[in-house]
N, C-alpha and C positions, 0 to 999 in steps of 0.2 A: 624172897632174901638169897643171895646164894652165897657158899662160901670159898672166898679164895685167900690161898695160903693162910689158911688155917684158922681167917678172921671172917665175920659177918659183913658183909655191904647190899645193899639196897642195890635191887636190879637197875633202878632209873637213877641212882649214882653211878653206876658203872656207865651210863651210855653213855655216847658222843650228843652233847645240846645240838649239835650243826645242823641247823636247815637243813632242808632237800632242796638241790636246786633245779633252776629251772631248766633244762632242754630245749623246750621246743618254743617255748613261749618269751619273747625278748620284748618289754614294754617300753613303751615311748611316752615322754611326761607332758602334759602342758597344762598350765593354770591361768584359771580368771582372776579380776581385781581382784576379788573377795579372799582370793586364795584356797581356794576349794582348786580340785586336783582332777584330770581325767589321765587314765593311764588307759593306751592304746597297746592290744598286742593281733598277727597275724601269723599262722602256723599253714602252710602247704604242704602236704606232707600225703605220699601212695596210701591206699587201704592199710596197709600193713602195721603202718605206724599211727592210725588215727586215734586205738586204744592208750596209747601213751602220750597226745596230746589231751584228749577225754581227763585222764589220770591229773593232769597237772590243771588243766583247766576246776576241775576238782576240790586240788589242792587249793586254790586259789580261792576261791567261791564257800570253800571249808572255812576258811583261815578267817576271809573277813566276817562271816555268821557269825563264827566263834567269840571274834573280837570286838564286835557290835549285832549284839544277839538281838531281834525283834525291831533293828532301826536302818532294813533295810528300804529304800523307797527313793523319789524323786527327790531333789536336793529343794525344790523349790515349795516342797509340801512337807518340807520338816527331816526327809529321811538323813540319814547319818550315810550314807553310801549307798550306792546302786550298780546295776552291769547290764552290759545287751551281748549276750551271745550268739552268734549266725555262724551255721556252718552249710557250706555248696560244696556241692558235686560237679567238677568240672573237668572233660579230660581226662578222668580215671585217675583225680586227684581231687583231696579234700581238704578243703581254704574253713580254716575256724579262724574266727574274728570275735577276740572277746574284748569291751570295753567296760572301765569301772570308772564311777565317779565318786569323789568321795569329799567332806568335808577336811579344814585342816587337821582337826584331830583323827581322820579315817589318814590324812598325808601321811603324818607324823608314825604312825602304828605300821602303817606299808612300808615307809624307807626303814627304821629299826627290825623290819625282818625280811623284806626282797632285798634290799637294796646292800 
């Protein structure tokens, strides 16, 4: 608790609750007939920006794990969400591709957080 103008406020109440935006990952969305979604993003950067891209990947995956703990797995096997992550080095650049898939419940949570 910190004092502001002689009044006590919690640190959490004083913080802005806006979600951090993604600077490198821009997701494209597609949906199947069952309403399950797929989000694809690709970022191609110089090595100096790779850590920032990796931080965004970690942000997204940490969010998914936090929202749907212990429910990651293939959707066909009953999972709520899953992902595929690939990093390729070519011509002095790093290309990071992240694909997420999720159920309609995952999609609704995604939209509330990232759209």
